[in-house]
N, C-alpha and C positions, 0 to 999 in steps of 0.2 A: 534310530541310532548310530552314531558313527566313529567307528575305532580311529583314534589318532595314530600317526606314523613317527615316528623320532623318539627321540629318550624320554625316560619317564619324567615329569619335574621333582624336586624334591618334596616328601609326603611329611604334612603338617594334620598330627593328631593332636585334637583336645585333650590337653589334661584333666584325668580326671583322679578323684583318690588321692590318697598320701603319696607324694613323690618328692626326692629332694632337689634342692631350689635348684641346685646343679643341672638337675635334666628336665627343667624347665627353662621355654625361652622368656622373653620378656612380655609379645603376645599372648603367653599361656598354652604355647603347644610344646609335645614332647620334645626332645632334643635326642634323635636316631644318629647313633652311629654310624659314619660312614658305611663300612661294611656291612653294616643291617640293611642301608638304604639300596645299596649294590644288590644285594641278595634278594629282595623283593625286587627290584627293577628288573630283574630275569623272569619273573612270574607274573608279573601285572603288565596292565596296560592301562590307556587312557582313552576314555569314551565320553560322546557328549551327546547327550539326549537333549530335545527340544522341549519349550512347555506344553506339558499335557500329554507328554507321551508316558508309557508304562514303561517302569526298568524290569519288574517282576511282577509276581501274581500270589495270592494267597494260594497256599497246598501244593503249588507248584516245586518243583525239583532244584533244590536250593543250589545253586552250580559255585556263587560268587558269594564276599563279602564287599562290600563297597565303602569309600573312603569317598568324601564330595571335598573337589576342589574350589569348587567355585560355583554358586546357587544354592537354592531349596528344593528341599526334598518334602513331600508328603508321602506320610506313610499312615495307613488304614486299615482297619478290621471289619469285614463285613460278618454281623452277626446272623445266628441262626435265623431270627427271623426278616432277614432281607435286609436289614437296615443297615449302613457304612458307618462308622466309629471313627473318625480321625483320631490317633493316638501318638501321633508325633510328628512335628517339623522339625528336619535338619538342615543342619547348614554349615559352612567351611570348617574342615576339622572334624566334622562327625561321622567316626562309623558305622555302618547299617546293615540289615541284611541276617535280623535274628531268625534261626532257623532251630528245628527239633525234628529229630528223627528222621532228619534227612529232606525237610520240606519248608517252605517259608512260612514261616506265621503270620504274615501279614501281607499285605500288597504294598510298591510302592511307587511313584508318578513324581516327575519332571512337575512342578511349579513355573519354575524359569527353566532357560536355557542353561544345562548341570553340567559342568566338569567332572568328572568322575575318575578315580582310579578301582580299577576292578580288579579285585584276588582270587583266581581259582582258589575253591576252598580243600581238594586235594593234594594240590602241589602245596598249599600254606602247610595243611597240617602235617604233609612232609619234611618241609623247611623246619618248622617247629620242633621237630624231633631232632632234627639235626642241630640245632640254634635253641635252645630253652628259653633265652631270653626274651626271644618274640614272643613267646605264649604270653608274658607280662603285659608287652607293650599291648597285645590284642583283645587279652582281657578289659582293655581302655573300651573297646567297644560295646562287651555288654554291660561294663559300666554306667557307659554314657547312657544306653538306651534302660537300665535299671532307672536312672536318674530324672530321665524323661516321662518313664511311666508313673514316680513319683508325684514330679511336680504335676501332671495331667489329672493324678487325682487327686489331689489335694484341690486342684481348679474346681474340678466339677463335683464335690463333695460341699462345696460353699450353699447353702440354703439360699444365700439372696443372689440374683442373678449379677446384682450391681456389682457383686464381689468378683465373680467370674470372670467378666468385663475387665475389670482394672485390672486384675491379675492376669490377665491376656495379656492385655496391652503393655503392663510391668515385665513380663516376659521375655514380649516381642522388642521391647528397648531393653533387652541386655544382649540381643546379638548386636555384633558390628554391624553388618550387612543390613540394609534398610533402615538406619536410625543414624537420624544427623544428631550424636550429642549436643553440640555447639549452640544447633536452633532448637533443640528438643522436637525435631519434626520424625515423625514414624513415619517410613512408607510402607504401607499392608502390601504385602506381595499375595498372600490369600483371598480369595473373595467372602462374600457372606455368607456362602453355603457351607465353605471350609470350615469357619470360624464355629458355626453353627454346629457344625458335624462336630469337632472336638472339645465344645462347651455342653453338650447334650443338650441343645436349646434348639428354638427355629429360628428363621432369619429375620421374621418378624419383631422377636425379643430380640434380637441383635440389635437391628436398627431403632429400634422404641428405646433401648439402656444406653445406645452410643447419643441417642438423642439425651436424655436425662443428664446424662454425664456432662454435654454439650451444654445444658441449661446451667449446670452447679459450675461452666466455665473451667472444667477439670479436663476437658479438649475441646479445639478447636478445629473444625473441618478445613482444610486448606482447600480439598477438590475430592473428588470420588474415592482415591487411595491415601494423600497425605493427611495425618493427624499431627496437629503440635498438642504435644502432650504436657499437663503438670503435672510433674514426676510426682511430685513430695504429697502434691494432695490428691491421687489416686492410690500411694502407700498409706495415705490416712484411712480412706474407704475400705481400705483390706482390713486395716488394724481396728474399724469399728462394731 
């Protein structure tokens, strides 16, 4: 992990929930008042994590909440039987760092080179006491994580694995980073182990199901990580 010197970049937090139209920019991020940006810049810092580097570990003391400026973060939870369950993939504009009773509920690792803004929780709480409007802004973080949990639950409860894979590919296509909408090409940032852990299945099943989607011409493999998607066709799979 590297701490970057210099001024903090403008904070872009993905808007979740009901916000007035004049509070959201054309890219779907919250418009934060200049004074709010300045107050956060006084306590926050920008850090860089390399691919596969751990950001924090489940059950350790929670010191920071994080906001992604660039990159993709994998959040996972270690189950009592020792298995690891990937619970979310976060991208630019997503806050993360859910904690309870002062400890992190999950672990987080950088999948790509990640530029993050980290905000010390203790100082953030003090700032929220002085600036109550910030409380609503950072509720977005909890709402975003709840939204991701709901989407994940919907995916893993599909009885048919082909629906889980189709839903996962559609979910990835909704992220601006990694998806070329003009050519309908998705670059998978995560590997098949991550996909299997996210969908509650095995690597072999993921590979076999991707093969079936390819046979049905709903997916065309361009190389090991790039897939051309038939978005309407994958949507029909979910509706079956």
